[in-house]
N, C-alpha and C positions, 0 to 999 in steps of 0.2 A: 642434933647441928644449929636448926633453924631458933631453938631457945639461949643458943649459946651466943651467937650472934646479937639475936636480941635485947642479951643482958648486957652487952658489949656497948653496946649502944646510947643505952640508958644509964649505963657508968659512965661514959664519955661527958655526956650532957651533963651529968650532976657536976660530974669534977672540973669541967672547963666551962663554967658558967660563960666568959666569955667568945666561946664558940658557937653558942644558943645566940647571944645578941647579937653576933656578926651576919647571921642566918636571914636578918630583920630587915627590909626594906629600911632606906631611909628616909628622906625626906626629899620631894622631888622638885628640889629648890639646886640653883647654883650660883656660886658670888665671884663674878668676874673683877679681879683686881687686874690692873694694865698701869704700869709703871709709865706711861708716855702719857700723852695729849691726844683726848678723842676723837679731833679733825683729823688726825693721821690717816691714811688709806691701809698701813698695815693693820694698826686694831680691826678697822671697818671686815678686810677679807678676812680673817682671825675669826673676826663674831658671827658671820656670814656664813663662812663654814661648819663652826659650828652648830648653830643655830640650824643647819639645813640637817647635820647629821644627825641631829636630837628629834627635828622631826619625824624624822623617816625612822625613828627605832619605834621599836612595837612597845604598846602600855602607855599611861596616863599621861600628858603633858607635862613637859619640864618647864618652871618657871626660871627666868633668867634675870639674875641682878648684875648691874655692871657700873663699875668704881672706876673713875680715872683718877690716880696718885698723882699726876705729872709730875715725877721725881727728875726727871730731867733739867726742869724750870726752878724747882722748890724743892729746898735741902733743911735741915738744921731739926734739935729737937723740937723745938715749938712747933715745925711747921707738923711734923709727924705726933706730936702731942694730938692736936685739933684734931687732925684728918683721926686716928684714933674716938676720939670723943665724941664724931660727927659719927663714923659706923658705927658704935655702940648703940647713941641715942636712935637713929635712922632702923635697925635690923633686933630691936629689944624685942618683939614682937614677931618675929620673921623665923622660921625655923629653915635653918641653911644644912642642905643634905652635903654641897661640897666645897669648898672655895677653893678657884682656880685662878692664882695667880701669873701673867703673864709678863715673862720679863724676868733674870735674874735679883733685880733690887726689887721688886714686888714678892717674889718668891722669901726674902729676907727679912722683909718687913711682916709678910705672912707668917713666918715661924716664931718671930718676936709676940707680936698680937696675939697670936693663935689660943695661948694659956686662958689671958684673956676675956677676947671676943668669941671665938668658937673652940672654947673646950670639945676635945673628943671630936671632933670634926674632921674627916679624913681632908687632905688637900693631895690635888691634879698639877702639877707646874704645867708650863708650857713655856718654848722659847728658852729656855737655861742652857747655857753648854754645862758639857761634863763636870769642868773644870770647877765652876762654879758651885756645882751640887757635893763635888766632893769637900770641898771647902765649908759648906754649910751642914755635912753633917746631919740631915735630917734625920725624923725617927722612921721606925717603919711603916704606921700609916701613912705616910707620903709617898709619893707616887707622882710619876707625869712622863713626860715626850723628850727625850735628851736632844739638845738640839747638837746637829755636828755640824756646825761651820768651819771647814779650818782652812788655812794660810795655802795649806796644797793645792786647792781647788782653783782657790784665785790665780795661781800661779801659774795651774797647768792653761784659765782661759785666757792669762797674758800672754802666754808663748802662741795663745792659738790666732789672737788677733796682732800680734806683732813678731813675724815669724823669727826674725834677728833681733830677739828681745836683747837688749845689753844693760837695762837698769829700770827698776820700777821707782813709784813716786807715790806714799802715803797720803792720805786728805781726809782727814775727818777731825775731829774733837779728840783732846787730848784724850790719851793710851790709860791713863788712869781714871780718866771719866767715863770712860765707856764699859759698859756692862755685857753685851756679844762678844766685842772684840780683842779684850785686853789680852786675851790668852798671847794671841797673834804675835805680839810683842817678843813675847819668849820664842817663835816656831821662827822669827824672822833668818836667825843664821843658819837654821837647818833648811828651809824650805827657798831660801834666797842664793842659795851659795853660788859662787862667783859672780854675781850681778851688784851694781852699782845702788844702793840703796839711798835714795832723798826722802827724809821724814819729814811733811809738812804740816803734820797733825798737831793741833792747838793754834794754829796763825789766826789772825782776824782777815776776815772777809776780802777786805780791801788789799791786805797784803795776796794774800794765798791768789786771787786772781789773777794778780802782774806773776806772780813765780808759776802757777801753772801757762803761763800765755805764753813763757823762754824755755820749756823742757827740752834736751838734746833732743837730735833723730833717734830714733831705736827705743822707747821709754815708752811705758805703760805705768798709766794712774791708779791705781788700786783704793776705791773710794771705801768709807767704811760709814759713817754715817757722822751729819754737825747737825747740831741742836742750838750751837751759838755760836753768834761772828767773833767773840772775845770782847766784845764793847758794848758790851747791855741789850743785845736785839737778840731774840729768841725766834726760830722758826721752822716748820716739819723740815726733815731730813732731805726730803725731795725737793722742797723750794731752794733746799743748799746747795744739793746738787746739780740745779737747771744752772743756778747761777756761776758755780764752775766749770758747768760746761759750756755758757755763754763766750768764756776765753782760753780754755784751754785746747791747745796745739798737737794732741794725743789722746786715744786712744782712753775713755773712765772706763776701768772694768769694775761691775758692782756685784751685790754678792745677797739684793733683795729683790723680789720679784717685782714691785710694786715701783722702784726705781724706772723700770722700762718707760720709755718713752719721754724721756727727762732728760737724755744728754748721753747715758749712759749704752755702751753695748753691749754690757748683758755678760755670763757666766755662770758657774753654777751659783744656781739663786737658790734662795729660801721661799718657796711657795706659800704665802699665809694662809691661805684655803687650805692647805694639806697640815699644817700646823692644828687648828682649829677643828678639824676633821678627828687628828688623832684624839688629843685632847678630850671633848665628847665622847667618843669611844669608851676611854678608860673610864668617865665620868658617868655614864651609863652602868657599866660594869659595879659600879660600885652602890649607885642607887637603887639599881635592882638588888641589891642587899651581900652581892661578893664583896670581901675586907680588900681594905685596899693594901697592910699588910701581905697578903698575899699576890698580890699585883707588882713586882718590881717595874721600876723605872728604867725606862728600854729607848734608846734612840732611836726617835722615828723617821720616817724615809721622806722628806719633804725638802730635798735639795735637788733641782733640775738643772740640765742646760738648756738655759734660754738667753737667745741673741735678737736684738734691735735689726731688721734689716737696713731702715735708713741709714742706720749711724755705719755697718757693714760697708756700705753703698760710698760713705761718707769717706769712709779712711781705706777702703779698697780691698776690704776682706772679704776670701772666696769662701765658699759656707765648705765647700770642700775640705779645708784646714779646721772646719770646727771638731772640736770632740763628738764621737759616735755618739748618734742617736739624738744629737740637740734639735731641740724645737727655734724656729726661726718666727717671730712676730713682723706686724704690719708690713709684710712684703706682699706690694701690690700683685693682685692676680695677672697672670701673662696671659696674653688672647686666647693661648689654647685653654686653660685653666677656667677664664671666663666663658668664652664662647664655644666649648667643647664639642656640644653638641649641634651648634648653628655651623662647625667647620666640618665636622664630620656629613652632617647631610649634605654641603657644599658638595665635599669631595663626593660624595657618594652619586649625585647630580653630575658633576663632573665627568666623574669616569662612568656612567651610563651614555654620558650625550658623547664621550671620546670614543667608546664603544660603538654610540650607533653613526657616527661618522667614518669611522674605521669600514666599518660591515657597510656602508653604503660607498665607501671608497670604492671596497673589493666587486660588490655588487655591478657597480659600476664598467670598474676594470672588467670582470667576468662578461658583461653586457657589451662594452665597446672589443672585446676578441671576438666576443660570439658574433659581433655584426661583420669583425674585419672576416672572419673564419666564413660565414654565409655569402658575402660579397666574392670572395675565393670560391666559393663553390658554385656561386652563381656565373663567375667567367670561367669556371672551369665545365659545369654543364652549357653556357652557351657554346665555347668553343667545341663540345660535343655535338649541339643540339647544328652545328655549320657543317663539322665532320659528315654527319649523316644524311645532309642536306647534300654537300661535296658528292658522296655517295648517289643519290639518288638524281644529281644531275652530270651523272658521270659521261653519259652519250652527248647532252646539250655542251659541254666541257670540252670533250674530242673532237665536237664539230666546229667549232667557236676556233681551236687548236688546227684541226687537219686542212681546216679552207685555208689559208694564209700558205702553207707548206705546200699543199697542193699547185696552187700557184705559183710560188716558190719552182715548183720541180718542173711544169709546165715550161715558165719562162726563163727555166734554165737550158730545157732542150731546144726552144726555138732557138735562143742567143748562142751557143754550140753550131745549129745548123748554117747561122747568117755569117757565121768565121768560119764556118770548113769548105764555104765556096771558095772557087778559085777568086774572085773578086768579093772579099766579105764586104757583107753589110753591116759596116761600122753603126752607122746610124738605128738602124732596127736593134742591132743588139746591144745598143746602150739603151734604145731605150726598156728592152727585156730585162738587161741587170739593171736597171732603177727600179723597177716595180720588182725582182726580187727583193733588194732592199728594202724596199716601202713594206711587202707583205712579211719580212722578216722582222721591221717595227712591230707591225700590226700583232704578231703572235708572242713579241715579247711583252707589248701592253696587254691583252690577253691575258697573259702568263702571273706577268705583276698583279695584276687587279684579280684574280682569282686567290694568289699568294695574299694580297690584303685580303681579299674576302672571306679567306677561311684561315687564315692563321691567329698567332694571341695577341690582339690589337691594344693600343693604351688607352688613355682617355682622354689623348687631346681633342680638343674641338676647334675648329675655325669655319670658317663663312661654308657654307654649303648647298649646291642644288639642289632641291628638289627634286625637278621634275630630273635632271641628269641620273638621279639613283634610280627612279625608278624605270629609267629606260635602260641602263644597263641589269639590272635585274631581267628583266624583259629578255632582253638580249641572252642571258644564259638559262633559261626556262624554254628561249623558243623551240628546241625538238620538242620538250615533253607538251607544249601548247599543240603541235602541231600531231604529236602523238593521237593525243585522246580527242583529238577533234575540235580544240575550242579558239570558240571564235572571240580573240581579242578587240576589245575598246578601248580609245585614249581620251580623256578628255582634259587633256593637262593646260592650266593658265599660263600662258608665257610671259604674265605681268610679275609673276611671283618673286618677290623678296628671299634673300638668305636668309637659310636661318644658322644658328650656332651651333655646329653638333659635330660629333663625330661619325663620320661618313662609313666606317665598317659597321658600326654596331645599328645606325638605321637602314642599313643594306640589308643585316642581316634581320632585323623588322617587316619591309616590306617582302623580303624573301621567303619568310615564315608565312605572311597574311596570304600570297602567291600560292605557293606549292599547298596551305589549306583551301584553297579556293578550288584548285584543280583537282584537286584529292574529294572534294565535298561532289563536286560531278561528275564521278565516273559510271553511275548507273541513272543519268538523265538525260533528256532532250528539250529541249535545246542546251549547249553551251558557252555561255558567254561570259566573260571576264570582264568588266569594267572597272577601270581605273577612272579616276579625278584628282585632281588639284585645283584648288584654288585659295584667294586669300578672303575670308571672311571679313578678318578684321582688318585695322591698318597692324595690325604687330604679330598677323596669327597667319600660322599655313594650315588648312586642313586639307590628308589623304583620306578619299574613301575606294576602297578595294570589296566589290563587290560582286556576287555570286549568283546563279542559277540551279542549285545544288539542292543537296535534302533540308537543308535550313540546321536552326538548333531549337533541341526541346526547352520550350519553356521554364521546365523543371532546372534544366542545368543553367541556366542563364546568369544564375550567382555564383556559378562556382568554374563559370570555363574561363579563366583569368588564375584561378588555385594554383599553384604549385601538382603537379601529381594527379590532375582529373584530365583525363582523354578519352573520349570516345569509339580512338583508334583501334582496334586488336593489338597492334602491334607500336604504337604511340607511347612516349616517355612521360606529356604529362607537362612537357617543359615548357613546351615550345611560346604558346601564348604567355604564358607564367615572362617568361623571359621579355617578350615586347614588352607587355606592361612595364617591366623592371627598366626595360632599357627607355621608353617613352616619359617615364616619371625620373629618370635621373637628367631629363634635357628638358624639364620643367615643364612637361606634354600631360595631356591624357591621352585616352585610347577607352573605346567603347564598342557596343555589336548591337544592332539592330536588325529586324526580319526585311528583308525586300520585299517586293509587288511583280508579280504574284507570288513568287517562293523564292530562298536562297538567304543569303546573308549579306549583311553589309559591315564590316570594317572599318571604323574610322577614328584617325588619331589628328589631334594639333599639336602642332609647335611651335611657340614662341619665336620669334625673328629678333632678337633680343639676348643675350649672354645672362645681363643683368636682370629681366625681366623677371616677375615674381611668377610662379607656375600658374597657368590663362584659369582664369576662374571656371568652375565648376557649371553644367548644366542646371539647368532647373529641374529637368527631368530625371531618373535614376542613372546611374551607367551602363546598364545594361537594360535596354528597353524594346520593345515590341511594337513595330507600326502597323496597323493592317491597311 
């Protein structure tokens, strides 16, 4: 079987020498024949795409020759003969691997000159429409990229930029002189069915500029290409487009990418770089040894929907109305597109800051609620402390109330005896009744004071006499003082100014300190309670309550005013803490020191003005012991 296959291969090689020849690599050179002027941007982009593709192809470098035939401005038999002679002389000693005509006119000339100038050299054409290829009937070794630039695509673009399109206006050179667009004239009846057509092709530039300035509404301008103004002036189609756009009052639909940025709004445009890339790939295959006859001419994928953002803004065209997959050029990036990273960073910082602020507000609210709860708890504890104190002072309270009641009974009995006589003693009876009334008022005052003392007080602060508060408290503890055989010594300054405070709260402070002093002297002798008041400064009142009790352990000095700290077996540990809280709420201060020779001295200062700042702290520690 192997020998049979080998024999078939050799037989084919001998019988078809042309095939063996086709497998040989061709000269690595390409001659480009462009029908237009080399100064135009279209051919530059085609050439750039072609060279870039060739450079990326594996193998030795490819030499590229370029000739501009300039057939749009120069025609005639004499011109063609001079060109032919020029090319014959110029490339006499240059082997050409592939001839590449760009444009329909270049392909026609290349086919006519091929036998004389490049016999047997394959041709790869570009930018030639299907109709032209069919009409020229090229031989089998001529291939290329067929340009499919259809009028129907232009109409799709026109309807996209003018949604309520009613008419179109064609602008360009005369149809018969156009190579890439001449077939459009035959497509007009089908592609523009139902629309009004205005044919402005072939008009002189001066007249054309006037015509496009007065086009009616709902019109789109379809621009092909203008090389001549009809009066002897030639220029690139790009410049002609710019002249038309200067006066045009309607959007201009274009079909070549290089027209973008010169007044055209865009459309399904031919991309020159893709033309060069497609043609270069075919030429590379042929140079590498592949037969041109085996590569059929195929339509190139060289058309893309591309639009100019500036012209869209000018004519009020929305990006949503464009064909799917459209590319928009010259659009200024939005703030988001330009500063996306910065915006995201700022937003992140803002979110973090907002979260921190909300968290701080939440924490502040929690702290405020905690403070309110603490104040309420302190109020409740103060009330409990008062009730506990009231239990301890029950004997004194009973004595205070029992005295006026006993007096009232005695006086009432006397008044009855004086009135029951044969000659009633009205005077003595009246005096006894008056004493009864006075004793009743006294009992009522005692009850009112006790209710105020042990009830839930308000925060109201009024001018208050400190000495009066001290005397009221001593009256309440009179029974306890007598029961424990405690001598009470008072040294109250009668020149004290009134302080602004809550009477009930300050009574609570004095009562707590006095009861603590009484309890501290249970097992000691002698038992002396000393209470002093004085004005140490013009705006400060100082109260001292000293005892001769057991004193305070120096290790407990720093904790004596702390909540829940107590040295009593049944104590709650809140009395002195409540005292400190009340004094500080009155902008004052309280401290304790050791008495001489034993015992303790509790002192507190209060300002005489409600608006006065808290009195200055002493230079010595708050809790000190004096030898």
